[in-house]
C-alpha positions as CSV (number, residue, x, y, z in Angstrom):
1,M,81.4,140.5,169.2
2,P,79.9,142.1,166.7
3,R,76.9,143.7,167.0
4,R,74.1,142.2,166.2
5,P,72.8,143.4,162.9
6,R,69.0,145.1,163.2
7,P,66.3,143.5,161.4
8,H,65.1,144.8,158.5
9,R,61.0,145.7,158.3
10,L,60.8,143.9,155.1
11,A,63.1,140.8,156.0
12,V,61.1,140.4,159.2
13,A,57.3,140.7,157.3
14,A,58.3,138.8,155.1
15,V,59.4,135.4,157.3
16,A,56.3,136.1,159.4
17,V,54.1,136.1,156.7
18,F,55.9,132.7,155.1
19,A,55.6,131.5,159.0
20,L,51.5,131.8,159.1
21,A,51.6,130.6,155.5
22,A,53.1,127.4,156.0
23,T,51.2,126.8,158.9
24,G,48.2,127.6,157.4
25,A,46.9,130.9,158.9
26,S,46.1,133.9,156.7
27,G,46.2,137.7,157.3
28,C,48.9,140.0,158.4
29,A,48.9,142.2,161.5
30,D,48.4,145.9,160.2
31,D,47.9,145.2,157.0
32,G,45.1,147.8,156.5
33,A,43.0,145.0,154.2
34,D,39.8,144.7,156.2
35,D,36.2,144.3,153.5
36,G,35.9,148.0,154.6
37,A,34.0,149.8,151.6
38,D,36.6,152.7,151.8
39,E,39.5,150.3,150.9
40,P,40.1,149.9,147.5
41,T,41.4,146.6,146.0
42,G,41.8,145.4,142.4
43,E,40.2,143.0,140.0
44,V,41.8,139.3,140.8
45,L,43.6,138.3,137.2
46,V,45.0,134.5,138.6
47,V,45.3,132.7,141.7
48,A,49.0,132.5,142.3
49,P,50.3,132.3,145.8
50,D,53.8,133.0,147.0
51,V,54.7,135.4,143.8
52,A,57.7,137.0,144.3
53,A,58.6,138.9,140.8
54,L,56.6,140.2,138.2
55,V,57.2,141.6,135.1
56,A,54.5,143.5,132.2
57,L,54.5,141.3,128.9
58,P,53.8,143.5,125.6
59,D,50.8,142.0,125.0
60,G,49.1,143.0,128.4
61,G,49.9,139.9,130.6
62,V,52.2,139.5,133.4
63,R,55.1,137.5,134.4
64,Y,55.6,136.3,136.9
65,G,58.2,134.0,139.5
66,E,57.3,131.9,142.4
67,R,60.2,132.1,145.3
68,R,60.1,128.6,146.7
69,T,59.4,126.9,143.9
70,G,61.4,128.6,140.8
71,R,58.5,128.3,138.7
72,I,58.3,131.4,136.4
73,L,54.8,131.7,134.5
74,D,52.4,133.6,132.3
75,V,49.0,134.7,132.4
76,A,47.1,136.4,129.7
77,P,45.4,139.5,129.8
78,D,42.2,137.9,130.8
79,G,43.6,135.4,133.0
80,G,43.0,132.0,132.5
81,E,45.3,129.3,133.2
82,P,49.3,130.2,133.7
83,Q,51.5,128.4,131.6
84,E,55.4,127.3,132.5
85,V,57.8,129.3,130.9
86,A,61.0,128.2,133.0
87,R,62.0,127.0,136.2
88,V,65.1,127.3,138.5
89,E,66.4,125.3,141.5
90,V,66.6,127.3,144.6
91,G,67.4,127.7,147.9
92,A,64.0,129.6,149.0
93,D,65.1,129.8,153.4
94,G,64.2,132.9,155.1
95,Q,63.9,135.7,152.1
96,R,65.5,133.3,149.5
97,G,64.2,131.9,146.5
98,L,63.7,133.5,143.3
99,V,63.1,137.0,143.7
100,G,63.4,139.0,140.5
101,L,62.5,138.6,136.3
102,A,63.2,140.9,133.5
103,V,62.4,140.8,130.2
104,D,64.5,142.9,127.8
105,A,63.6,144.2,124.2
106,A,64.2,141.1,122.7
107,G,61.9,139.1,124.7
108,R,64.7,137.6,126.7
109,T,63.9,136.6,130.2
110,F,66.0,137.2,132.8
111,A,65.7,136.1,136.6
112,A,67.8,136.7,139.8
113,W,67.4,133.9,142.8
114,T,69.0,132.2,145.3
115,G,70.7,128.3,144.7
116,P,70.8,125.3,146.7
117,D,74.0,126.9,147.5
118,G,72.5,130.1,149.1
119,R,74.6,132.3,146.1
120,L,72.7,135.2,144.8
121,V,73.2,134.4,141.0
122,V,71.2,136.2,137.9
123,G,71.0,134.3,134.5
124,Q,68.8,134.0,131.7
125,V,65.9,131.8,131.8
126,A,64.1,131.8,128.5
127,P,64.2,131.4,125.6
128,G,66.2,128.1,125.8
129,P,67.9,126.6,128.8
130,V,69.3,128.6,131.7
131,R,72.8,130.5,130.9
132,L,74.1,132.4,134.3
133,V,75.0,135.9,133.7
134,W,76.9,136.6,137.5
135,E,77.3,134.7,140.5
136,G,76.7,137.2,143.6
137,P,77.6,137.0,146.8
138,A,76.6,134.7,149.4
139,S,72.6,135.5,150.2
140,T,71.3,135.8,153.8
141,D,68.2,135.1,155.1
142,R,67.4,138.9,154.9
143,A,68.4,141.9,153.5
144,T,69.9,140.0,150.0
145,G,68.0,141.7,148.0
146,G,67.8,140.8,144.5
147,H,64.9,142.7,142.4
148,V,66.1,143.0,138.3
149,V,65.0,145.2,135.8
150,V,66.6,146.4,132.5
151,D,68.0,149.6,132.2
152,P,67.7,151.8,129.3
153,D,70.2,150.9,127.6
154,G,69.8,147.5,127.7
155,N,71.9,146.7,130.6
156,L,70.8,145.0,133.9
157,V,70.4,146.7,137.1
158,I,70.4,144.5,140.1
159,G,69.8,145.6,143.8
160,V,71.5,144.2,146.6
161,G,71.1,144.5,150.1
162,D,73.3,145.0,153.2
163,L,73.2,141.4,153.9
164,L,73.4,142.2,157.2
165,D,76.8,143.7,157.2
166,P,75.8,147.5,156.9
167,A,79.2,148.8,157.1
168,A,80.4,147.4,154.2
169,A,77.7,149.5,151.9
170,A,80.2,152.2,151.8
171,D,83.1,149.5,150.3
172,P,83.0,149.8,147.1
173,A,84.9,146.5,146.6
174,T,81.1,145.1,148.0
175,P,78.2,143.9,146.3
176,N,76.3,145.3,149.6
177,G,74.0,147.9,149.7
178,K,74.1,148.5,146.0
179,L,72.5,148.9,142.5
180,L,74.8,146.9,140.2
181,R,74.9,147.3,136.7
182,L,75.7,144.0,134.5
183,D,76.2,142.9,131.1
184,P,73.3,140.9,129.8
185,D,75.5,139.1,127.6
186,G,78.3,138.5,129.9
187,P,80.2,135.7,131.4
188,P,79.1,134.6,135.1
189,G,82.5,135.8,136.6
190,Q,82.0,139.7,134.9
191,A,82.6,142.5,137.4
192,P,79.4,144.5,137.4
193,S,79.6,147.9,137.6
194,V,78.5,150.2,141.1
195,V,75.3,152.7,139.1
196,S,74.6,154.2,143.1
197,A,76.0,152.5,146.8
198,G,74.8,153.6,150.3
199,W,71.4,151.3,150.3
200,N,69.6,149.0,153.2
201,N,68.0,147.0,150.9
202,P,67.0,148.5,147.9
203,Y,64.3,145.1,146.7
204,A,62.0,148.3,144.9
205,F,62.8,150.0,142.1
206,A,62.5,151.3,138.7
207,F,63.1,153.6,135.7
208,A,61.0,156.6,135.0
209,P,59.5,156.6,130.9
210,G,62.4,159.5,131.2
211,G,65.1,157.2,132.2
212,A,65.7,158.4,135.8
213,L,66.1,155.5,138.3
214,W,63.9,156.0,141.7
215,V,63.9,153.4,144.4
216,A,61.7,152.7,147.4
217,D,64.6,151.7,150.4
218,N,63.7,149.5,152.9
219,S,65.2,150.7,156.3
220,P,66.9,148.5,159.5
221,G,65.8,149.2,163.2
222,D,63.5,152.7,163.1
223,E,65.6,154.4,160.7
224,P,63.2,155.7,158.3
225,E,62.3,154.2,154.7
226,R,62.6,156.3,151.7
227,L,61.9,157.2,148.4
228,A,65.2,158.3,146.8
229,R,66.9,158.8,143.0
230,G,69.2,155.7,142.2
231,D,71.1,157.5,139.4
232,V,72.6,160.7,140.4
233,D,76.2,161.2,142.2
234,G,76.4,157.4,143.1
235,R,74.6,157.9,146.4
236,P,70.6,158.3,147.1
237,T,69.5,161.3,146.5
238,S,66.0,163.4,146.5
239,I,65.2,162.0,149.5
240,T,61.6,161.6,151.1
241,D,60.8,159.9,154.1
242,L,57.9,156.9,153.1
243,P,55.3,156.6,156.1
244,P,56.2,154.6,159.0
245,G,55.8,151.0,159.0
246,T,55.4,150.6,155.0
247,A,58.0,148.0,154.2
248,P,58.5,149.0,150.1
249,S,58.6,146.4,148.1
250,G,57.1,147.0,144.6
251,L,57.9,150.0,143.0
252,A,56.9,151.6,139.0
253,A,56.6,154.5,137.7
254,P,54.1,155.3,135.3
255,A,55.4,158.7,134.0
256,D,58.0,161.0,135.2
257,D,56.0,162.9,137.8
258,E,54.5,159.8,139.4
259,L,55.4,157.0,141.4
260,L,53.7,153.9,142.4
261,V,54.5,152.5,145.6
262,C,53.8,148.9,147.1
263,G,53.8,148.3,151.1
264,Y,54.1,144.8,151.9
265,V,53.4,145.5,155.8
266,S,51.4,148.5,154.9
267,G,49.6,146.4,152.4
268,T,49.2,150.1,150.4
269,L,49.8,150.8,146.7
270,T,50.5,154.5,146.5
271,R,50.4,157.0,144.3
272,W,53.7,159.4,144.7
273,A,53.4,162.9,143.2
274,V,57.3,164.1,142.3
275,D,57.8,167.8,141.9
276,A,60.4,168.9,139.6
277,D,62.8,169.3,142.7
278,G,62.3,165.1,143.0
279,S,60.8,165.9,146.3
280,A,57.3,163.4,146.1
281,E,54.1,163.8,147.8
282,P,51.4,160.9,148.2
283,D,48.8,161.4,145.8
284,A,45.9,158.5,146.3
285,T,46.0,154.6,147.5
286,L,45.3,152.4,144.4
287,A,44.5,149.4,146.4
288,S,44.8,148.0,150.4
289,D,46.1,144.3,149.5
290,C,49.3,145.2,147.9
291,R,51.8,142.3,149.0
292,I,55.1,142.3,146.7
293,G,55.3,143.9,142.9
294,A,54.1,147.2,141.0
295,V,53.6,146.7,137.2
296,V,52.6,149.1,134.3
297,L,50.6,146.9,132.1
298,A,50.4,147.7,128.3
299,D,47.0,149.5,129.3
300,G,47.8,151.8,131.7
301,S,46.3,149.4,134.6
302,V,48.8,148.0,137.4
303,A,49.1,144.2,138.0
304,Y,50.3,144.0,141.6
305,S,50.4,140.7,144.0
306,T,48.5,140.2,147.0
307,E,49.1,137.3,149.6
308,D,47.4,134.8,147.4
309,A,46.9,136.1,143.5
310,I,48.0,138.4,140.9
311,A,45.1,141.7,140.9
312,V,44.9,144.8,138.7
313,V,43.8,148.1,139.3
314,A,43.5,151.3,136.9
315,G,46.4,153.1,137.0
316,D,44.2,156.6,137.6
317,Q,41.5,155.8,140.1
318,G,42.2,155.7,143.9
319,V,41.2,157.4,147.3
320,Q,42.7,160.3,149.0
């Protein structure tokens, strides 16, 4: 009988919070988000429960996706009523649903989601009708991944978790535990190229202004969660262990020497300073109510999602 995979921290936390939301309960154990004076929080931009993906817009607004409904909406820089941009049909049990959003230089919006059949797919969702770009693997209720970004060359990069089969992460023929590069204009049956392999659940990653790809990787069981480069030698490099119980769910890179990591379980939005050798140290806490996502807006502020809203905080503030 195959050994049962150890639970992934982000997956377990996500299932627990989704269950609480479904029963009308609020809060999360060890979320670090009590109303203490020393715990910074952002200014609410819009009330938005169930946010699973965020992307900054050139005008200073935010485009976001709802995991369980498959809706994609815009909110203006000064808030107001969100406007629906697109919608995809999702299967949303476990960690499934709409899980990734990206906007390219031409203004096209791409999303990653799990369809009703459970398959992870990527498609252009706006403007115009939905056009599939990649038909990926069958998803699992944990460790599916699905975060997607546009790389400096205009390609799409998607992170796929180990799909509860850690051994497959070392197999170059599988998508498990890998960052994959997709042609945004390619057919659904395209074969992606591997950017790097050997990840657990790379749900949080971003390109720095200079082109470096940084990843905050979730871990199974008691293995350390890690902050690492994802574009060197095809494997995680420049590895720094994250504090236990972070469950990274968002990462932004405002500068080549600065990273922002959102922790689903810890609740913290933390600024990390990156040295020339690739090592990183926590510098300051920007917010204590972060759940998923971290994107740098046009004015340098940072948007992130709480349990029931999207909030904005100044990127240069924080407490040690």
